[in-house]
N, C-alpha and C positions, 0 to 999 in steps of 0.2 A: 504494501500499500504503499501509493507517495504524502510524504508528508503535502503538509497544508500551511501556506505562511494565512495570516491573519487578512490582508485585504484579498482571498481568495475565499474565504469561505462560503459567499454567498456562493459563485461558480461551484465550488465544491457540492454542497445543498441540490444543487441542480443536477449535477453529475452524478451524485446518488440516485434520484430521481427517477434520471434517465437508466441506469444500469437499473432500477429496482421495477422497474416496467420490461424493460426487453427483461429481461429473469420470467416475470411475469408472463409475457406472450408465450416464451422457448415451452415453459411448464404448462399453463392451461389451453396455449391454441387461444389465449385472447388476440384475436385482431387489434391490436392499440397502434397502430406506426405513424396513424396523423398525429398523434399526440409524443409519439417520441421524437418525428418530425420535427414538429411545432417548438418542443420544448430543446433542443439539439438546436434548431436556429437562435432562439433566446439564449443559452446559454454558448456560444460562439460571440452571438453581438457583446453580451458582458465580457467575454474576453478580451475581445477587443477595445474596447472601452476601455477597460482596467490597464491592459500594457499600454498603449497609447499616452496615459495619461501619471504615470508611475511616478513617483517622486521618489527626487535623491534618496532616501534611505530604503525607500520601500527596493530600490534596485542594488543596491546593498546583500538587501535580504535577496533576493534573484539569485544573484551573483555567488551568494551562499549557499545557495539552497543544496543539498545533500544528496539529492539523485538529478544533479548537471552532467555534465559529461565533465570526469574526466582526462589527463592526459593519457592512462592507460587506454582505454575508448578511440582516445584520436590515433593512438600508435596502433592498435590495434587492427583499426578500420584503414587509416590511408596510408601506414608504415610496413611495404612487403621485404620480410628477408629480415627484420630484424636482428640487431647483434648487441646487445646490451653492454655497457661500459661499464666496470665497478672500479672505487674505492680513488684516492689524491693522492698516492706516491707519495702521503706522506705520514700520515695518522690512520687512516682506515675510511672503510665505504658509511656512505650515507643516503638513506634510502628517499629522503623527501626529495631530492632532485635526481630524475633517470635520465639517460643521455646511453645515447650506441646507434651506430652504423645501418642505412637501412636503406630500401631505394620506394623513395613515392612517387608515383604515376611514369615508372621510370627511368626516373634522376636519382641517385646516389644521395643522400645527404644523412648532414650529421643532425638526431633529431633527439631534441633536451628538453627538458620539462619537468615541471614542478606535479608533484603527484601528493596529494593529501587521501588517498586510503576511500573504500567506500563502505565498511563496515568496520566494526569495535575494532577486528585483529589487524587488519591491512591499513588504520589510523596510527594508530599504532609503532606501527614497523616504521609505518612514510611520515611518522611523528607531524604529523595534520597536516604535511604541505612545509611547513617550516624549519629552513635547512640551518643545518652545521654548519662553520668554514671547512671540513674536508668535503662537505657537498659543490659547496661554488671553486675550492679548489681542483672537484671532479670535473666542475663546467669549463674550465679553465685549459684546464689539460685535454680534454676533448676537442676546443674551442679548436685548439694553437695543434691540434692533429689534425682537424679538417684543411687549416691552413694549408698545412704539412702535404698532403692532398689534393688540393683545388676543391676542396669539396660543399658547396655549398651548409650552410647553418639552420636551421628551425627550431627556434624557441616558442614553448608556450609556456602561461604565466597565471600562475593558482596559487596563493598564499597570502598569508592576513600578512606575513613579514617573516624576514629572518628568528630562527630561534633563538630569543633573551635568557636563556639560563647562564648559572655563573661557567659551566662549564667551555659553555660558547666562548664567552669573552674571554677566557682562560687560554685560549685557540686562538686567539686572532679572529673575530671576530668582523671588527672595522674592516678593519686590515686585507682581508679575504676580499668582502664584496666591496674595498677598494680597489684592487686588483683583477677585480672579476669585471668591475667597471669599463675596466682599463686597457683588457683583453680586448674589450667587444668592440672597443673603440680604434681597436689595433689588427685589428686583422683584418684583409686581400683575399676574402668571401664572400660571398652574400649575404649576409644577417638576414632577417628577418622573422618577430616576435608578433605573438599573437594573447591577446590578454584574452582569456577565455572562464572567466572569473572574478577572481578577485587580485589586482595588483598591490598588496601593500610596499608603499616604504622601500627601504633598499632592496630590502628581499626581493622585489619585482624587477627592479633596473638594474640592477646584479648582472640579471641576463637579457634586457632587454632593449640594451645600450644600440639598436639598430638603424640598420639604411629604411626600412620599412617596419613600422609599427601598428595593426589591426587591432583593432575590441572588436567585442560581439558585443550586438546592440542594447546587453545590460548588464553586461559589465562591470567593474567600476576599477580607476586607475588613480591610485593618492601618495602620498608623501605620507600619514597616518593613517590610522583608524581612526571614524570617526567617534569613536568613544574614547578612546585615547585623545581627539582635538579636544572633546569637549571636557575631557578632566582635566586638562594640561586651563585651555581659558576658562572656565567653569569653573573649575574644582567641583565638575558634577556627571560624571559619563549619560544622567538621565538629557541630558541638551542633544543628543549625539543627530535628530531632526534636523536640527538647526546648523551644528557643524556638518553636516551634508552636505545642507545645500550651501552654505558657504564656500565650501573646500572645493565645490564644480569639479566633481569628482566622474562624474556619466562620459559616456561615450562622446556623445553629441556637445556636450563642455568641451571635453579636450580639443575634438575636433573644428569647433569653434577655436579656440585658443593654440593651434596649429601644433600636440603636441602627440598627434601621432596622423596616419596619411589617412586610414579607412574606416566605416564603420561595417561591420559583415552580419547584413538583417541574421534574426530568431525566427522560427517560423513563430504563427499565433500561439500568446503563453509562452512563447518561454523557452526554454534550449532542454530545461527539465523535463516538455515535457513532448517534443521529439528528438531525441539523442541524435537518432538515425539521419535526420535532415542537419541538423547542428553539424554533426562530424564531416558531411557531405560541402554546406555552405565556404567552412574554412580550408577540406581540401580546395576547390575549387578560384578561391581568394592566394590558398600559398601559391597556385601553380600559374594565376595573374601575376602575381607581386617575383618568383623565380623569372618568369620568363623577360620581365623589363629588365631587372638587371643582370641576368645571365651575360646577358652583352657588353656591360659594364668593366672596365679596363679595370685590375686590382686595385693599387695607388690612388684611382679614384671615387672605388669603392668607399675604402677608409676614409680621404678626405671628405665626401662629402657628405661622411657620416659623423664624421669628428666638427666639420663647422655647421650642421644640425644643430647639436647638440649646445657646442660655442652660442650660437646666433639664439637660441631657445628664448626666449622673455624679453627681447628686442623691443618686440612691436608697441 
């Protein structure tokens, strides 16, 4: 059973009635097709109205939805012959960032991204998508490997942020993030990023300082979570809705500000309602972006990427 967000409850009630009627129709041979059709149209209309006018805070909730497709879903559908790489060659393996080589629609790519997990066991294994320093050092290693063999890099972003634990700080969390950003800006191969859910803080930009950044329609990208922002500014995390509004963290706001290059449309009712359609849309957008960057000389890829981030915010 899919999790229901607060603002989705009227939709869920309608969908529940539709399911009851379908069950009644099949079990008692009662012809109620017209009523089902009427309720389905009403449900679709309400879904359209709701998702076309989401507030920034509601978008945060959608971006965090537990049924939203994760890195694993994209990797399994879009990448053939995926070979995962493990370890940072310094300390350990970090499962919050997954990466490896594979073939994306006939092209060799290095595929890297945050994995949150989809049940209790996998969420603990992947630390809820919050990497430790070794995760970022692994990402650096894989990006350098891709550069060595002239293979494009694709990164999928879905994290609340880097892990803030004492052990992570002891092993140089901030240095690892900074070096990861530096590596993103330095490699001479196409680098494309997609914010597929939550893009939080330095934990996100560490693997997203790319030539071409895209966001799914209902994803968010911010320097700090709305709760964290509210806690700092107002000493009250209940002000999170106000913080989300002020932060300009939605895909629509960030496209206007020139932070990202493209918004990828989600199916009616967001990605968690139609995973296959969302994964396919991301795949099509990635294919188009790769085509645009494939013919750009290596030095220009790097110089354009650096110039993009150096001039960001000048407008």
